[in-house]
N, C-alpha and C positions, 0 to 999 in steps of 0.2 A: 300627278300622273297624267298620262295621255288619255284621250277619249277612249281609245281602244282598251287601255288598261282598266279604266273605270267600268266599261261594259263587262269585261272578263271578271273583274272584281265583284260586280253585282251577281253575275251568274254563279260564281263559286260560292258566294255568300248564301245563296239559296240552295244550291245542289248539295253543299256539305253542311247545311243545316237540317236537311231531311233525314240523314242516316240514323240519328238518335231515336227518332220515332220508330223506324222500321227495325232497328236493332232491339229495342225494347219489346216489340211484338214478337220478334223471332226467338229471342232467348227464353221466352215463356215455354217454348216447345222443343228447342234444340240446344245443345251445349254450346258454349262459346267457341270451342275448337271446331265443332261441326259447322257453325255459322261462318267462321273464317274460311274453312275449306270450301264450302259451297259457293261463297261469295267470290273467292279467287278463281274457282273452277269456271264459273260462268264468264267472268271477265277475261280469263286467259283464253277460253274458247273463242271469244270474240276478237281479241287483239293479237294473239300469237300467230295465227295463220297470216294475217295481214303483214305483221312485222317480218315474218319469214319470207313471204313472197317479195318483199321489197329489199331483202338482203340486209335487214337491220339487226338480225340476231347474232351472226357470227362475230362482228366487231365487239359487241357487248360481252360475249362470253370470254373474250381474250382478257377482259378486265374483271375476272370473276371474284377476286377478293373484295374490292370495294363494292362491287355489285351485291355480294352476299351481305355485307355489313349494312348497306343501304336498305336492302330488303328486310332485314331484321329490325332496324330501328324505325323505319318509316311505315312498314306494312305489317309484318308478322307480329311484332310485339304490341304496338298500339292497338291494332284491331282486336287482338285477343283480350287485352286488359280492359279495353273499353266495353266489349261485350260482357265480360265478367262483372265489371263494376255496375253495369246497368241491370244486373239481377238484383241489386240492392238499392241503387239510386234511381230516381226518376230520370226520364230522358231529358227533361228540362234542366235539371241540376248537372247532368253529365255535359250537356251542351254549353252551359255557362262556365263550367270549370275549364273547358278547353280554351277559354278566352285568355288563359295565361301564356299561350304559345308565343305571341309577339314579344312579350317581355324577355323570355329566354332567347328568342331569335335575335332580338336587338343586342342583348349582352354578348351573344356569340359573334355577331357582326362586328361589334366594337373590339372584342378580344382578338379576333382574327384579322382586324383591320380591313375587312371587306365592305364595311358600311360605316357611315358617320351619323352621329346623333346631334341634331341641333336642339335648342331648348324647347321648341314646340313639340317635337317628337318625344323627348324625354318626359315632358309633362303629360302628354297623351298616354304614353305607356304606363306611367305611374298611376294615372287616374284609372286606367283600365284594370291594372292589378289591384288597385284599391277596391274596385267593384268585386273582383274575385275574392278578396280577403273578407269583404262584408258578407258575401255569399257563404263562405266557409264558416265564418263565425256565427252567423244567424241561423243557418239551415242544416248544419251537420253536427253530429254528436260523436262521442267516443266509439259508439257502436258502428259508425261509418268509417272508422280509421282504415280498415283494410281496403275499402272501395276508394278512399281518398288516395292511398298509396298507389293503387292501380291507375287512377287518373293522373297522378304525378308522372308515372312512367309514360303514359300516353302523351302528355304535354311535352316532356323532354324529347321523346322520340320524334314527334312532329316537328320540333324546332331543329333538332340535329340533322334529320334526314336531308333537307335542302342544302345544308352546308357540305355534307358528304358528296352530294350530287354535283355541286358546283366545283368542288375541289378535284374530284377524281373521275367524274363521268360526264362532264359538261360537253366534251367534244364528241360524244357518242350519239347515235340516233335516238331521239327521245322515245319513239315508239318501241324500239328494241329494249330500252331500259325498263319501261313500264311492263311490257309483256314478260320479260325475263324475271322481274321482281314478283309478278303475280304467280308465275309458274313455280318459282322457288318457294314461295309461301304456301302454295297449294300442296307441293310435295311434302313440306315440313309438317303439315297438318293432316295429311292423308290417313296415317295410321291412327292418330287420336280420334279423327272423325269416324273411322270404322269401328273403333272400340266404343264410341259413344252413340252409335246408331240408335234412334228412338225405336220403341217397340212397334209403332205404327206410323204410317205416313203423316207428316205434320198437316194440320188443318189449312184451309185455303188462305187465311190471313198470314200465316207463317210462310207459306210457299210464295205468296205474292211479295212479301217483305224481302225474302231472300233474292228473288229475281230483280226487284227494284235496286237492291243494294249492289248486286253484281253488274247490272247493265248501266243504270244511270249514275249511281253514286260511286262506281269504281271505274268501269271502262271509259265512259264519257267524261267523268269528272277529272280523271288523271290527265287526259289530253288537254282539257281546258286549263287545268292548273299549271301545266308546264308552259303553256302559252302566256299565262299571267306572269310567271316568273321571268320570261323573256322580256316582257314589257316593263315590269315594276321592280325586278330584283328579288332576291330570296327573302329579305327581311320584310319588305312591304307586302310581299305576297302572303306572308303568314298573318297579316293583319285582317285577312278575311275572317279569322276566328273571332273577331269582334262583331261581325254581322251574323255568323252562324248561330250564336246563342239566341238572337232575336227570333229566328226562324224556328229553332228547337223549342223555345218556350211556347210560342204560339201554337205549334202543332201538338205539343204535349198537353197543353191546357185544353185545347179544342177537341182533340180526338181521343185522348186518353184520360181526360178529366183530372189531370194532375193539378195540385194546388199551386196558386200563384201567391207566394209568400212575401213577407216584408224583405227578406234577404234577396229574393229574386228581383223585387222592384228596385231596390237600391243598386244591386249589381247590374241590372238591365240598363238603368240610366247612366251609370258610370262607364260601362263598357262602350256604349254608343258614343258618349262624349269623348272617351279616349280614342275611339276609332277615328273620329273626325280630325283630331289633333295629330295622331300618330301617323296618318297617311299623308300629311302635308309635306311637300318637298321644300327644303330650304332654298332660298334664292341663289345661293352660291353653289348648290349641289350640281354635279354633273350626272349624266346618265350612267347608271350602274351597268357593268357588263352582263350580258345575258348568261344564264346558267346553261342553257341548251342552245346549240347552234341549229340553224335551219337545215333540214335535210329533206 
């Protein structure tokens, strides 16, 4: 990858490693549906006016069908299932399980012929998936099956979303796509959030967590992520999920006193090794087309 891509890669590895901690704190006081609503409300209030002022909204609305599907599989579905799963799983475990996204993304890239896998990347992805398998086998029980299924939905959604984007929305203004997706998700969760209103205002730690999720982990993060896709392509962009677990584990252990288990240790080492291999570009590879055009 280019130097700029590595910088964006590092930023996204940190920024999208943070949400697991704040989601864990927030869902102790608000429902998953409410959390998704508040998070998207804050981010939409920040991004939608900018997108509208630049004329980036109208072109996006003309492609409303793929936009709706993208919003469902990349935002509305994964954010709800992740929040719900973290009511039963630790933030560290949730962060580590998301490391399976690059494997699904690589398979989609191969299946749709939008990306190629050399032997180094295949080995890296398999090693990373081996880390996730070790995590599931050592740290989860049958009582966690529901949460594991929810995390599976999160992984699939995060992998499929970029491919919908590059196939049907790549020629649209990226800010418009982001803002519209957030507004759609906000509308979808408005009624459930009103039904699940807490009896009292959430405590300060929950409020701060929601604000951080909306501002940094959503509004800012999406903009950086789309730039990363431009530089590295959709499959390599998803490999940030090999770095996110490291951040999620450290934050969970340090700030929430979550246990650092044998499964986490094995998974942690394997996903980092897989990351180093899976992001290597083959010598014969050419630059992948950007998912988003510059606007």
